[in-house]
TORPA-352393 format. One record per residue (C-alpha): residue number from 1; x negated, y, z. Coordinates in Angstrom, 2 decimals, decimal comma, always signed. Layout:
n:NUM&X:X&Y:Y&Z:Z;
...
//
This chain:
n:1&X:-64,18&Y:+58,89&Z:-63,06;
n:2&X:-61,68&Y:+56,01&Z:-62,97;
n:3&X:-60,76&Y:+56,86&Z:-59,40;
n:4&X:-59,59&Y:+60,29&Z:-60,56;
n:5&X:-57,82&Y:+59,15&Z:-63,72;
n:6&X:-55,79&Y:+56,31&Z:-62,19;
n:7&X:-53,69&Y:+58,41&Z:-59,76;
n:8&X:-53,13&Y:+61,02&Z:-62,45;
n:9&X:-51,97&Y:+58,36&Z:-64,95;
n:10&X:-49,69&Y:+56,75&Z:-62,38;
n:11&X:-48,30&Y:+60,15&Z:-61,46;
n:12&X:-47,44&Y:+60,83&Z:-65,09;
n:13&X:-45,93&Y:+57,39&Z:-65,78;
n:14&X:-44,08&Y:+56,76&Z:-62,50;
n:15&X:-41,02&Y:+58,93&Z:-63,26;
n:16&X:-40,48&Y:+57,06&Z:-66,53;
n:17&X:-40,72&Y:+53,68&Z:-64,80;
n:18&X:-38,42&Y:+54,89&Z:-62,02;
n:19&X:-35,84&Y:+55,99&Z:-64,56;
n:20&X:-36,01&Y:+52,65&Z:-66,37;
n:21&X:-35,49&Y:+50,71&Z:-63,14;
n:22&X:-32,69&Y:+53,03&Z:-62,04;
n:23&X:-30,82&Y:+52,31&Z:-65,28;
n:24&X:-30,74&Y:+48,65&Z:-64,25;
n:25&X:-29,53&Y:+49,63&Z:-60,77;
n:26&X:-26,77&Y:+51,84&Z:-62,21;
n:27&X:-25,55&Y:+48,98&Z:-64,41;
n:28&X:-25,45&Y:+46,67&Z:-61,38;
n:29&X:-23,55&Y:+49,29&Z:-59,37;
n:30&X:-20,98&Y:+49,69&Z:-62,14;
n:31&X:-20,51&Y:+45,93&Z:-62,21;
n:32&X:-20,18&Y:+45,81&Z:-58,40;
n:33&X:-17,66&Y:+48,62&Z:-58,21;
n:34&X:-15,48&Y:+47,09&Z:-60,96;
n:35&X:-14,97&Y:+43,86&Z:-59,00;
n:36&X:-11,43&Y:+43,60&Z:-57,68;
n:37&X:-11,83&Y:+42,63&Z:-54,04;
n:38&X:-10,78&Y:+43,58&Z:-50,54;
n:39&X:-14,29&Y:+44,66&Z:-49,61;
n:40&X:-14,85&Y:+48,08&Z:-48,08;
n:41&X:-16,54&Y:+49,88&Z:-50,99;
n:42&X:-16,77&Y:+53,45&Z:-49,71;
n:43&X:-20,39&Y:+53,08&Z:-48,47;
n:44&X:-21,35&Y:+51,52&Z:-51,81;
n:45&X:-19,82&Y:+54,47&Z:-53,64;
n:46&X:-21,87&Y:+56,87&Z:-51,52;
n:47&X:-25,00&Y:+54,86&Z:-52,23;
n:48&X:-24,17&Y:+55,04&Z:-55,93;
n:49&X:-23,80&Y:+58,82&Z:-55,63;
n:50&X:-27,24&Y:+58,97&Z:-53,98;
n:51&X:-28,71&Y:+56,95&Z:-56,86;
n:52&X:-27,13&Y:+59,38&Z:-59,34;
n:53&X:-28,69&Y:+62,32&Z:-57,48;
n:54&X:-32,02&Y:+60,49&Z:-57,74;
n:55&X:-31,48&Y:+60,13&Z:-61,50;
n:56&X:-30,94&Y:+63,88&Z:-61,83;
n:57&X:-34,06&Y:+64,53&Z:-59,76;
n:58&X:-36,14&Y:+62,18&Z:-61,93;
n:59&X:-34,80&Y:+63,72&Z:-65,14;
n:60&X:-35,79&Y:+67,17&Z:-63,92;
n:61&X:-39,23&Y:+65,85&Z:-62,96;
n:62&X:-39,73&Y:+64,30&Z:-66,39;
n:63&X:-38,56&Y:+67,42&Z:-68,20;
n:64&X:-40,87&Y:+69,56&Z:-66,06;
n:65&X:-43,81&Y:+67,21&Z:-66,73;
n:66&X:-43,14&Y:+67,50&Z:-70,47;
n:67&X:-42,97&Y:+71,32&Z:-70,13;
n:68&X:-39,39&Y:+71,52&Z:-71,39;
n:69&X:-38,16&Y:+73,26&Z:-68,25;
n:70&X:-39,65&Y:+74,82&Z:-65,15;
n:71&X:-38,01&Y:+75,10&Z:-61,77;
n:72&X:-39,14&Y:+75,97&Z:-58,25;
n:73&X:-40,64&Y:+73,00&Z:-56,45;
n:74&X:-38,33&Y:+73,42&Z:-53,42;
n:75&X:-35,40&Y:+72,27&Z:-55,60;
n:76&X:-36,73&Y:+68,71&Z:-55,27;
n:77&X:-36,38&Y:+69,10&Z:-51,49;
n:78&X:-32,69&Y:+69,89&Z:-51,90;
n:79&X:-32,19&Y:+66,71&Z:-53,90;
n:80&X:-34,02&Y:+64,70&Z:-51,26;
n:81&X:-31,87&Y:+66,27&Z:-48,54;
n:82&X:-28,67&Y:+65,38&Z:-50,41;
n:83&X:-29,85&Y:+61,77&Z:-50,80;
n:84&X:-30,74&Y:+61,47&Z:-47,11;
n:85&X:-27,43&Y:+63,01&Z:-46,03;
n:86&X:-25,52&Y:+60,57&Z:-48,23;
n:87&X:-27,45&Y:+57,66&Z:-46,71;
n:88&X:-26,73&Y:+58,83&Z:-43,16;
n:89&X:-23,04&Y:+59,36&Z:-43,90;
n:90&X:-22,89&Y:+55,93&Z:-45,55;
n:91&X:-24,36&Y:+54,30&Z:-42,44;
n:92&X:-21,97&Y:+56,16&Z:-40,14;
n:93&X:-18,97&Y:+55,09&Z:-42,24;
n:94&X:-20,11&Y:+51,49&Z:-42,16;
n:95&X:-20,63&Y:+51,63&Z:-38,39;
n:96&X:-17,11&Y:+53,01&Z:-37,88;
n:97&X:-15,64&Y:+50,37&Z:-40,17;
n:98&X:-17,35&Y:+47,61&Z:-38,21;
n:99&X:-16,13&Y:+49,05&Z:-34,90;
n:100&X:-12,54&Y:+49,15&Z:-36,18;
n:101&X:-12,65&Y:+45,62&Z:-37,55;
n:102&X:-13,94&Y:+44,05&Z:-34,32;
//
């Protein structure tokens, strides 16, 4: 019985834990982006945008788990695709920046 209950409990609690940890990450990003420096911050801004998309996805997941809203499951796939595209674009920008600086 415990082998069935544990994954279900983790599945219910994980979005809440994810959201709590992401709040810490968002605060660290805000602190990083406020620093006045000559660093190339564009990739960090894209990573921050991906984290914000993840926050929206987690909020929708939590609201759906609490039966406040319902949405088609494929919507989560769109959020994942946006996050992956932002990561890829971030890496390409960083690669181009390194090529130009060498």
